[in-house]
Phi, psi and omega in degrees: 000162179264352183235168173092182180292136188283355176278342185293322189238098181241209183300323186296309171304314177302313179289332179291317180292325177297315187298311182297313189294319179298303190299310183291333175295319184293323173297320178298311181300316169313307172299325173303307183299319180294319180303316178301306181300316179298319184286327180285322179294322175303315184290330180280335179293327181295335177276352193248358181301330183304321188260001176087011183271346183304318178295325185297306184281337180289328183297315172292329191292321178302316176299312176301322169299312186302305178311313181296318187296313181302307175308316177300309172302314178297316175294327173301304175306318178290318177295314186288314181302321179286326181288310185265002175054054170268108187303318184295321177292317168306309182297314179297324175297319182295313180302310185292316178299321175291328176292314185301317177300317175292332162299313176301303179299325178291320180290326179291320174296315180306306186295323172304321182278338190244041181295318180292321172300316180294322172305315183291325179290321180294317176297319178294331174299317181290325189283331179287322179294322178295317177304325188256027190299314181272007188277335192211128181290323175303307182305317182298311183301316184298316178303305190295327174289318192284327183288329181281319185290319174273000174056060183217176181209121185072185178289299179257338177177177184307329187289343176289353171292342175286355172295324186279133194293344186267327192262350181291139190296341180267005187279162176265356182284154181305334189268002184312147175051041169238172174229155176300155178303341185285342176277356184284149168280136178288129185301147179285132176075011178230037185301324187290330189255132182241119184272103182287357181258007187300327184270021185288123183055038180283342178269359181282128184275005183277155186298333181292350172250024180303316187291325184288317182298320182285341181275358182248161173294141176248007178263132178287152187293339176290318178293319184294322175290318174303317185290322175295314176313301182305326184288331181246024182303317182300316182291317176296317175298323175301315179297317176300305182295321174304320179292314182300319183288327179297317176295323174298310172306318177299318181290324180290321175295314179297318166304315179298319177293312181303319178304315190283332176293321177295314182293325178297315184292323172295317179297318173295326174296314180299319178297318175296317174299314172307315182292326175291325177294314176311312192288323178293317181291332178294315175298324184289317184293322176293339184275340179290000000 
């Protein structure tokens, strides 16, 4: 700062300003990225309204846009407040960031306490996607990628594909009593070739199709996802704790800078009043 006691603002405060600027610049960049991702997802959702998927994709995209906007504004205020030492922006930044931290903690506790409800909602959503498997090529690719990556089939198991009118055993379609190729275990040594008929009649319980049933994943995707989360739980928790620590450090540094700015503003006000009194005194002396 330009005014006040020279001991108020030394190398420590200069470091704080620089650290705040860098951290908030990263927040600003992340906000830009979320805004771009949300806008792209929202534009893509507009092409899916005919099959009822628009509301599914629009909701996350709107969340991304809102979150990106908040982070964009927050990062901008943090950068400007740190560089220009604007007390009002620093205070607003601390308040908003504190609210975000409280909401994040509350959301984490809520998700932990509502695990069963979240699992049931997720299962219902996957079953809805299974029903619409052939309605959209993009959705089909997402389902196939998920089943291949997590090595799973259906929500709770392969029998969930009976929900689809084409794969149902009572159907007259060629795919009746079958599952998509993405449910199949990859053959050893044949990764280059994908047999899209590998799930043919895999849901048929007769003995002649035993080989087909053995060739598909018997684990549901919900269980596979739970196993994945448990496997990387410490990494996920580490990222969450690291983000929380980052935000808390940001709040502490901003609060410290705001306090110093406020002190300097008061010191400047006292200095101006003192100078004004000196000038008035000098005028009175000059009149004598």
